[in-house]
C-alpha positions in Angstrom: 141.3 -0.7 11.9 143.2 2.1 10.3 145.7 2.2 7.8 149.5 2.8 9.2 152.9 3.2 8.0 155.1 0.8 9.8 158.8 1.8 10.5 160.5 1.1 13.8 164.3 2.2 13.1 166.2 2.1 16.3 169.2 -1.1 16.9 168.0 -3.3 19.4 170.8 -4.7 21.1 169.6 -7.0 24.2 170.4 -9.1 26.8 173.7 -9.7 28.7 176.9 -7.8 27.9 175.3 -6.3 24.5 177.5 -3.2 25.8 180.5 -5.1 23.3 178.4 -3.4 20.8 178.7 0.4 22.3 182.1 1.1 20.1 180.5 -0.1 16.8 177.6 1.4 17.3 179.6 5.4 17.7 181.9 4.5 15.3 179.1 4.5 12.5 178.6 7.8 13.3 181.8 9.4 14.2 184.2 9.2 17.1 183.0 12.2 19.4 180.7 11.6 21.5 178.5 13.8 24.5 177.7 10.8 27.5 174.9 12.3 29.0 173.6 10.7 32.4 171.8 11.7 35.6 172.7 11.4 39.3 175.8 9.6 39.0 174.2 6.3 39.6 176.0 4.3 36.4 179.2 5.0 38.5 178.3 3.6 41.5 177.2 0.5 39.4 179.9 0.4 37.1 178.6 1.4 34.3 180.5 4.7 33.6 183.9 2.8 34.3 182.7 -0.2 31.3 181.7 2.8 29.1 185.1 5.0 29.8 187.5 2.1 29.1 185.5 0.7 26.1 186.4 4.8 24.9 189.5 4.8 25.4 190.2 1.2 23.9 189.0 2.3 20.9 189.9 6.1 20.9 186.9 7.3 21.5 186.7 11.0 22.5 184.0 12.5 24.5 182.4 15.2 26.4 180.6 14.9 29.6 176.9 15.7 30.5 175.9 14.9 33.7 172.9 16.3 36.5 170.3 15.6 34.1 166.8 15.8 36.3 164.2 13.1 37.0 161.8 15.1 34.9 164.5 17.2 32.8 164.7 20.8 32.2 165.2 23.6 29.1 168.0 24.4 31.1 169.7 20.9 30.8 168.8 21.1 27.3 170.3 24.3 26.7 173.9 23.1 28.8 173.8 19.9 26.0 173.4 22.0 23.2 176.4 24.6 24.1 178.6 21.4 25.2 177.8 19.4 21.2 177.9 22.7 19.4 181.5 23.7 21.2 183.0 20.2 20.8 181.9 19.2 17.4 180.2 16.4 18.8 179.0 13.6 16.3 177.0 11.5 18.8 175.3 11.7 21.8 175.1 8.4 24.2 172.6 8.6 26.7 172.6 6.9 29.8 169.8 5.6 31.9 166.1 6.0 32.0 163.7 8.2 30.4 164.5 11.4 31.7 168.3 11.2 30.3 167.0 9.8 26.8 164.2 13.2 26.3 166.6 15.0 26.9 169.0 14.3 24.9 166.6 13.9 22.1 166.1 17.2 22.5 169.1 18.6 22.5 170.0 16.7 19.5 167.0 18.7 17.6 168.6 21.9 18.9 172.4 21.6 17.8 170.5 22.1 14.6 168.1 25.1 15.7 169.0 28.7 16.1 165.8 29.1 18.1 165.2 27.3 22.0 164.7 23.7 21.9 161.1 24.8 24.1 160.0 26.2 20.4 160.0 22.3 19.3 157.3 21.9 22.8 155.2 25.1 22.3 155.0 24.5 18.1 157.3 26.9 17.3 159.2 24.8 15.4 159.5 21.5 14.2 162.5 19.5 13.8 164.4 18.9 10.6 167.7 17.2 11.6 169.0 16.5 15.1 172.1 14.5 15.9 172.2 10.2 16.5 171.4 9.1 19.5 172.3 5.9 21.2 171.3 4.5 24.3 171.9 2.9 27.4 169.0 2.0 29.0 168.7 1.9 33.3 165.4 2.1 34.0 162.4 0.2 32.4 159.9 2.2 32.5 159.2 5.2 29.2 160.0 3.2 25.9 162.3 6.1 25.2 165.0 3.8 23.7 162.9 2.8 21.0 160.7 5.7 20.2 160.7 9.1 18.6 158.7 10.9 21.8 160.3 13.3 24.5 159.2 15.5 27.5 160.9 18.5 28.7 159.6 21.2 31.7 160.2 24.2 31.4 160.4 25.1 35.6 160.4 29.4 34.7 157.2 28.6 33.4 156.1 25.6 34.8 155.3 23.8 32.3 155.8 20.0 31.0 155.6 19.5 27.6 156.0 17.2 24.6 158.5 16.9 20.9 158.2 14.3 18.7 159.9 13.4 15.9 161.3 10.5 13.7 164.6 12.0 13.2 165.2 11.9 17.1 164.9 8.0 17.3 167.8 6.7 18.9 169.8 4.4 16.1 171.1 2.1 18.8 169.8 1.3 22.2 171.5 -0.9 24.5 169.1 -3.3 26.4 171.2 -5.0 29.5 168.6 -6.4 32.0 172.0 -6.1 34.3 171.7 -3.1 34.4 168.4 -2.6 36.1 169.1 -4.8 38.9 170.5 -2.2 41.6 167.3 0.2 40.8 165.7 0.5 44.7 161.9 -1.0 44.5 160.2 2.4 44.6 161.5 3.1 41.3 160.7 -0.4 39.5 156.9 0.3 40.9 157.0 3.7 39.7 158.5 2.7 36.3 155.9 -0.2 35.6 153.2 1.9 36.5 154.8 4.4 33.6 155.1 1.1 31.4 151.6 -0.5 31.4 150.3 3.8 31.5 151.4 3.7 28.1 149.5 0.9 27.0 146.2 2.2 28.8 146.6 5.1 26.3 146.5 3.0 23.5 144.8 0.3 24.1 141.6 2.2 25.6 139.8 3.4 22.0 136.8 3.5 20.3 138.3 2.5 17.0 137.1 -0.9 15.9 138.6 -4.0 14.5 141.9 -3.5 16.8 142.2 -6.9 18.0 146.0 -7.9 17.2 146.9 -4.9 19.2 144.6 -5.3 21.9 145.0 -8.8 22.7 149.6 -7.6 22.4 148.5 -5.0 24.7 147.0 -7.1 27.2 150.4 -9.5 27.0 152.4 -6.2 28.2 149.7 -5.5 31.3 150.7 -9.1 32.2 153.7 -9.2 32.2 154.1 -5.9 34.4 151.8 -8.1 37.1 153.0 -11.2 36.9 157.5 -9.8 37.1 157.4 -6.7 38.7 156.6 -8.3 42.4 159.9 -10.7 41.5 161.5 -8.0 40.1 161.0 -6.1 43.8 161.3 -8.8 46.1 164.7 -10.2 44.0 166.4 -7.3 41.9 168.6 -10.0 40.8 166.1 -11.9 39.0 167.0 -11.9 35.3 163.7 -12.8 34.1 161.8 -10.7 35.6 164.4 -8.1 35.2 164.4 -8.6 31.2 161.1 -9.0 31.0 160.3 -6.1 32.2 162.7 -4.4 30.5 161.6 -5.4 26.7 157.9 -4.7 28.3 159.1 -0.7 28.1 160.2 -1.1 24.5 156.8 -2.7 22.8 154.7 -0.3 25.1 156.2 2.4 23.4 158.0 2.1 20.1 154.6 2.5 18.1 153.5 -0.7 17.2 150.4 -0.6 19.8 148.9 2.4 18.0 149.2 0.9 14.3 145.3 1.6 13.1 143.8 2.8 15.9 142.9 6.5 17.7 144.6 6.6 20.7 143.6 8.6 24.4 147.2 10.2 26.0 144.4 12.3 28.9 145.8 10.8 31.8 149.7 11.6 30.9 148.5 15.2 29.8 147.2 15.3 33.2 150.1 13.6 35.2 151.9 16.6 33.2 150.7 19.4 35.5 151.7 17.7 38.6 154.6 17.0 37.9 155.5 20.9 36.1 154.6 22.8 39.4 155.4 20.0 41.8 158.5 17.4 40.4 157.1 14.5 41.4 158.1 11.1 40.1 156.3 11.0 36.7 154.9 6.8 37.2 153.7 7.8 40.7 151.8 9.9 39.5 150.4 8.3 37.0 149.9 5.5 39.5 147.3 8.4 41.1 145.2 9.3 38.1 144.5 6.5 36.4 141.8 4.0 38.5 140.0 7.9 39.2 140.3 8.6 35.4 138.9 5.0 34.5 135.7 5.6 37.1 135.4 8.9 35.8 135.0 7.8 32.7 133.4 4.3 32.6 129.8 4.5 31.2 127.1 2.2 29.4 128.8 2.7 26.7 132.8 2.2 26.8 131.8 -1.0 29.8 132.3 -3.4 27.3 136.0 -2.4 26.9 136.3 -2.2 30.9 134.9 -5.6 31.0 137.3 -7.0 28.0 139.7 -6.0 30.0 139.1 -7.7 33.3 138.2 -10.8 31.4 141.6 -10.8 29.5 143.8 -9.8 32.5 142.5 -10.1 35.2 140.4 -13.6 34.5 137.2 -11.7 36.0 134.1 -14.3 35.0 132.3 -12.9 32.1 129.3 -12.1 32.8 126.4 -10.2 31.1 126.5 -7.6 33.2 129.3 -5.3 31.5 129.3 -2.6 34.0 129.7 -5.0 37.0 132.9 -6.2 35.8 134.4 -2.9 35.0 134.4 -1.6 38.0 135.7 -4.8 39.1 138.5 -4.4 36.3 139.1 -1.1 37.2 139.6 -2.3 41.7 141.6 -4.7 40.5 143.6 -2.1 39.1 143.8 0.0 42.2 144.6 -2.7 43.9 148.0 -4.0 42.3 148.5 -0.7 41.7 148.3 -0.2 46.3 150.4 -3.7 45.9 153.7 -2.0 44.3 153.7 1.2 46.9 152.2 3.8 44.5 150.0 6.0 47.1 145.8 6.2 45.9 146.1 10.2 46.7 147.3 13.2 45.8 148.0 14.5 48.7 149.9 11.8 49.9 152.4 13.3 47.1 152.1 16.8 49.0 150.2 18.1 46.1 148.2 21.2 47.3 144.3 21.4 46.9 144.8 25.2 45.9 146.8 24.4 42.5 144.1 22.0 41.2 141.7 24.0 39.4 145.3 25.9 37.4 146.7 22.7 36.9 143.4 21.6 35.1 143.4 24.9 33.0 146.3 24.5 32.3 145.8 20.6 30.9 143.0 21.8 28.3 145.1 25.0 27.3 145.3 23.5 23.9 142.2 22.2 24.0 140.2 19.3 25.2 142.0 15.9 25.9 141.5 12.4 25.5 140.1 10.8 22.5 138.7 7.4 24.3 136.7 10.3 25.9 137.3 14.0 25.4 137.7 15.7 28.9 137.2 19.5 28.9 138.6 21.9 31.9 136.1 20.5 34.1 136.3 17.0 33.5 139.8 17.1 34.2 139.2 19.2 38.0 136.5 17.3 38.7 139.1 14.1 38.1 142.0 15.7 39.7 140.1 16.4 43.5 138.0 13.1 43.3 142.1 11.8 43.4 143.0 14.2 45.8 
């Protein structure tokens, strides 16, 4: 296990009616808020009205930024930066899933930067200061409610890139599982795959001696496997929703990455899919993951897949680790299919003529992944395998 520094400063208010802490959370930083959200579902399910009443009762001024896209675009970030500057905003409140929160992180950093916020994504600038952010989570998926990462799409260049900084970690996050009960089953499925994918990117590591984080990782995956079908069958099942919500936060709040070298190749590949075709991130990941697993599997790393299969899927421990590994990959693929995730890229309207372009862009800054380094020819092979 490698050395690490532990710091997760976000205050979490978890459970029913934790929105009661909203006004106190905001007033630690000021009284003028940028209220940011997506397509308007928070108005249909009543969350918006709750927030506005709290604002009114506590003399909190607000400006709205709505319509943030599922793959948040740079244009929305720039619009939010302008709103914050023009209205002397003290704090940003992101209400939604990871896309809304990611957009708000880029806005928060962009307020204190004279250039384009895109510079943070291409390595031209480093975030040195940001507006405080609070979140109210409505979709269990990305873990953005408890980390300093964000992914932004630049539609003009067809790129989807990330930024990362401790300055954009939310100051507080309200996690009320009841706010996810109206989600369609398809979104619950995609969110679950996203959670599992985050665990995989940290679990499949060549760092030795990480017993504790590996066991925590397996527990989070098993939590998703158990609870996702329940939540999809009965959206009002509180315990299923609660376990998925907490799994989302734990999967990407840095806990699982401590003391090890992580991978992230599958995410780098999927970002090219959604940058060009604007597909749902979790669905793209669900298609790619089993094909990535099959491609990187070899005699040397079969033990890791076998360990995963033994602890997560209950596969019998036998001497032939390669056989165990292949069975664990099949069970992963079958589970994704059982959630309604497509098996192939053509099923989500990805076109074959773009595969080589996407493979080139995925490795434009060098090879991706650490579990096994992937170059253009490797990425292209996985895309073709997934097609």
